[in-house]
C-alpha positions as CSV (number, residue, x, y, z in Angstrom):
1,M,0.0,0.0,0.0
2,A,1.4,3.5,-0.9
3,T,1.8,6.2,1.8
4,M,-0.6,9.2,1.8
5,I,-0.6,12.5,3.6
6,T,-3.8,13.4,5.5
7,N,-5.4,16.9,5.9
8,D,-3.7,17.2,9.3
9,C,-0.5,18.3,7.5
10,I,0.8,21.6,8.7
11,N,2.9,22.2,5.5
12,C,6.2,22.1,7.5
13,G,8.0,20.5,4.5
14,A,10.0,18.1,6.6
15,C,9.0,15.1,4.6
16,E,9.8,16.3,1.1
17,P,13.6,16.0,1.2
18,E,13.5,12.7,3.0
19,C,11.8,10.8,0.2
20,P,14.3,8.7,-1.8
21,N,12.0,8.7,-4.8
22,N,11.1,12.4,-4.9
23,A,7.5,11.4,-4.6
24,I,6.4,14.2,-2.3
25,S,5.5,17.6,-3.5
26,Q,3.6,20.7,-2.4
27,G,-0.1,20.3,-3.1
28,D,-3.2,22.4,-2.4
29,P,-3.8,22.8,0.4
30,V,-1.3,20.2,1.8
31,Y,1.7,18.2,0.6
32,V,0.9,15.1,-1.5
33,I,2.6,11.8,-2.3
34,D,2.5,10.4,-5.9
35,P,1.5,6.7,-5.5
36,L,3.3,5.9,-8.8
37,L,6.6,7.0,-7.2
38,C,6.1,5.9,-3.7
39,T,7.8,2.6,-2.7
40,E,7.2,3.0,1.1
41,C,11.0,3.3,1.2
42,V,11.4,-0.4,0.5
43,G,14.9,-1.0,-0.7
44,F,16.2,2.1,1.2
45,H,15.0,1.9,4.8
46,D,13.1,-0.5,7.1
47,Y,10.8,2.4,7.9
48,E,8.9,5.0,6.0
49,A,11.2,8.1,6.1
50,C,8.3,10.6,5.7
51,A,6.4,9.1,8.6
52,A,9.6,9.1,10.7
53,V,10.1,12.9,10.5
54,C,6.5,14.0,10.4
55,P,5.8,16.0,13.6
56,V,2.0,15.5,13.5
57,D,1.9,11.9,12.2
58,C,0.0,12.7,9.1
59,C,2.0,10.4,6.8
60,V,0.0,7.1,6.9
61,T,-0.5,4.1,4.8
62,D,-3.3,4.4,2.2
63,P,-5.9,1.6,2.9
64,N,-7.2,2.0,-0.6
65,N,-3.9,1.3,-2.4
66,I,-2.5,-1.9,-1.0
67,E,0.7,-3.1,-2.5
68,T,3.0,-6.1,-1.8
69,E,6.7,-5.9,-0.9
70,E,7.5,-7.5,-4.3
71,A,5.6,-4.8,-6.2
72,L,7.3,-2.0,-4.2
73,I,10.9,-3.3,-4.7
74,A,10.2,-3.8,-8.4
75,R,9.1,-0.2,-8.6
76,A,12.3,0.9,-6.7
77,R,14.4,-1.0,-9.2
78,T,12.6,0.6,-12.1
79,L,13.0,4.1,-10.6
80,H,16.6,3.6,-9.7
81,P,18.2,1.4,-12.4
82,E,21.6,2.6,-11.3
83,T,21.2,1.1,-7.8
84,Q,21.9,-2.5,-7.0
85,F,19.4,-3.8,-4.5
86,A,20.7,-6.9,-2.6
87,D,18.5,-9.8,-1.7
88,N,18.4,-8.6,1.9
89,F,17.3,-5.1,0.9
90,E,15.8,-2.8,3.5
91,S,12.1,-3.1,4.0
92,R,9.5,-2.3,6.6
93,F,8.0,-5.7,5.9
94,R,11.0,-7.3,7.5
95,K,12.1,-4.6,9.9
96,G,15.5,-5.1,11.4
97,Q,16.6,-7.9,8.9
98,G,18.3,-5.6,6.4
99,K,21.4,-3.5,6.8
100,E,22.9,-3.4,10.3
101,G,22.7,-0.3,12.3
102,T,19.8,1.3,10.4
103,E,17.0,2.8,12.5
104,A,14.4,5.4,12.0
105,P,15.5,8.9,12.8
106,K,13.9,10.5,15.8
107,K,11.2,12.9,15.1
108,E,12.0,16.5,15.7
109,A,9.2,18.9,15.2
110,P,10.3,21.8,13.0
111,A,9.8,25.2,14.3
112,R,6.2,26.1,13.5
113,P,5.3,29.5,12.2
114,A,4.7,32.1,14.9
115,P,1.0,32.6,15.5
116,S,-0.6,35.5,13.6
117,A,-0.7,38.8,15.4
118,A,-4.3,39.0,14.5
119,A,-5.2,35.9,16.4
120,P,-6.3,37.1,19.9
121,A,-6.3,33.6,21.4
122,A,-2.7,32.9,20.4
123,A,-1.2,34.5,23.4
124,A,-2.6,36.1,26.4
125,S,-1.8,39.8,27.0
126,P,0.7,40.2,29.8
127,E,-0.8,41.6,32.9
128,P,0.9,44.8,34.2
129,A,3.0,44.2,37.2
130,A,1.4,45.5,40.3
131,F,3.1,48.6,41.5
132,A,4.8,48.1,44.9
133,T,5.4,51.3,46.8
134,P,9.0,51.2,48.0
135,G,9.5,51.3,51.7
136,Y,9.4,55.0,52.1
137,G,9.3,55.8,55.7
138,E,9.8,58.6,58.1
139,A,13.4,59.2,58.8
140,E,14.2,58.1,62.3
141,V,14.3,61.0,64.7
142,N,16.1,60.6,67.9
143,F,14.1,63.0,70.1
144,V,16.2,64.3,73.0
145,P,14.8,62.9,76.2
146,L,13.4,65.6,78.5
147,P,14.6,65.2,82.1
148,D,12.2,65.1,85.0
149,I,11.2,68.5,85.9
150,D,12.4,68.1,89.5
151,S,15.8,66.8,88.5
152,W,17.1,70.3,87.6
153,S,19.5,72.2,89.8
154,I,20.4,75.8,90.2
155,S,23.7,77.5,91.0
156,V,23.3,79.9,93.9
157,R,25.8,82.6,94.9
158,C,25.9,83.5,98.6
159,F,25.5,87.3,99.2
160,K,27.8,87.0,102.2
161,C,30.8,85.0,101.1
162,H,30.1,85.4,97.4
163,K,30.8,81.8,96.7
164,T,28.5,79.6,94.7
165,H,26.9,76.3,95.4
166,V,24.3,74.1,93.7
167,E,20.8,73.5,95.0
168,S,18.0,71.3,93.6
169,V,14.9,73.1,92.3
170,R,13.0,71.2,94.9
171,S,14.8,73.3,97.5
172,F,13.2,76.5,96.1
173,M,9.8,76.0,97.7
174,I,8.2,79.1,99.2
175,G,9.4,79.6,102.8
176,N,12.2,77.0,102.5
177,V,15.5,78.0,104.1
178,I,18.7,77.4,102.1
179,F,22.1,77.4,103.9
180,C,25.4,78.3,102.2
181,P,27.7,75.3,102.6
182,H,30.7,77.6,102.7
183,C,29.7,80.2,105.4
184,N,26.5,78.7,106.7
185,Q,24.6,81.9,105.8
186,S,20.8,81.2,105.4
187,M,18.4,82.4,102.8
188,V,14.6,82.2,102.8
189,V,13.0,81.4,99.4
190,R,10.3,83.9,98.7
191,D,7.3,83.6,96.4
192,N,8.7,85.6,93.6
193,L,11.8,83.4,93.3
194,N,9.7,80.2,93.4
195,F,7.4,81.7,90.8
196,H,10.2,82.6,88.3
197,I,11.7,79.1,88.6
198,R,8.4,77.2,88.3
199,T,7.1,79.4,85.5
200,L,10.3,79.0,83.5
201,L,10.3,75.2,83.8
202,K,6.6,74.8,83.1
203,D,6.7,77.1,80.0
204,S,9.8,75.4,78.7
205,Y,8.3,71.9,79.1
206,D,5.0,72.9,77.5
207,K,6.9,74.4,74.6
208,W,9.1,71.3,74.3
209,E,6.1,69.0,74.1
210,R,4.2,71.3,71.7
211,E,7.0,71.6,69.3
212,Q,7.7,67.8,69.3
213,T,4.1,67.1,68.6
214,E,3.9,69.7,65.8
215,F,7.1,68.2,64.3
216,T,5.7,64.7,64.4
217,D,2.3,65.7,62.9
218,K,4.0,67.7,60.2
219,T,6.3,64.8,59.3
220,E,3.5,62.3,59.2
221,K,1.4,64.6,57.0
222,E,4.2,65.2,54.6
223,L,4.9,61.5,54.4
224,A,1.3,60.7,53.7
225,Q,1.2,63.4,50.9
226,F,4.4,62.0,49.4
227,V,3.1,58.4,49.4
228,E,-0.2,59.7,47.9
229,R,1.7,61.6,45.2
230,R,3.8,58.6,44.4
231,A,0.7,56.4,44.1
232,R,-0.8,58.9,41.6
233,E,2.4,59.0,39.6
234,A,2.5,55.2,39.6
235,Q,-1.1,55.0,38.4
236,A,-0.4,57.5,35.6
237,F,2.7,55.6,34.6
238,E,0.8,52.3,34.5
239,A,-1.9,53.9,32.3
240,H,0.9,55.1,30.0
241,Q,2.3,51.6,29.7
242,Q,-1.2,50.2,29.0
243,R,-1.4,52.7,26.1
244,E,2.0,51.7,24.8
245,L,1.0,48.0,25.0
246,A,-2.2,48.7,23.1
247,K,-0.1,50.6,20.5
248,I,2.2,47.6,20.1
249,R,-0.8,45.3,19.6
250,E,-2.3,47.7,16.9
251,Q,1.0,47.8,15.1
252,L,1.4,44.0,15.2
253,D,-2.2,43.6,14.0
254,A,-1.5,45.9,11.1
255,I,1.5,43.8,10.1
256,G,-0.5,40.6,10.4
257,E,-3.2,42.0,8.1
258,T,-0.6,43.0,5.5
259,Y,0.9,39.6,4.9
260,D,-0.6,36.2,4.2
261,A,-1.2,34.0,7.2
262,P,1.8,31.8,8.1
263,G,1.5,28.2,6.8
264,K,-0.5,29.1,3.7
265,P,0.7,26.8,0.9
266,I,2.5,28.5,-2.0
267,R,1.4,27.3,-5.4
268,K,4.5,26.5,-7.4
269,G,4.8,27.7,-11.0
270,S,5.2,25.4,-14.0
271,R,8.5,23.8,-14.9
272,F,9.1,26.6,-17.5
273,G,8.3,29.4,-15.1
274,W,4.9,30.2,-16.6
275,G,1.7,30.7,-14.7
């Protein structure tokens, strides 16, 4: 039986150069095998060369054209009178009994034409990568710790010996008596002195806390505005990339519409170049 090519052929052309009888040619719409030239590779291989290299297994035996091994080898001798076929010629009818070391080549699917740009199902459009806001954060601020209000001390100069000594602010309570450690001179804390000390400390501490709170609030607000601005910029850039992606698709579609679809068989001209 001669070999035939089914309509599953993808027109890759891998089979045509493998035929020892030049029985394969481009047809419409697929490649065809001339049964008057096909010997099913009897006399050359113990396998059918076209079927061995076909990536889609569309080279099959023709059930409507059954031929014996004798008929096929006789045709091979007629087509190749210059070739001497031994009695143990290669044949798929007696696979492995012919020449040593002969085996069918492994099928390697040829590179198929790239899918048409106009075919939307050929490849899914890449999804845009999700924008990840970098780890923008508030710069670390090492706030200076504020000491306890009663931990302060004041240098006092004795009006009698004119020497100085240090007293804790807790000693400047109204009516408290402070003694000079150098001359033992005493001093009574009056209300105006206590008022000045307490007012200074309270106002300073209130200002300290107020400024620190204002600084923290300002920093957090500016950081939030910065992150929001970056998010808007990221969204705008993503929209720009989407437009560029659509532009690429349109350009590819335009190219795809300009040329014939890949895989379309090319009708060969006559032997003399006419038509």
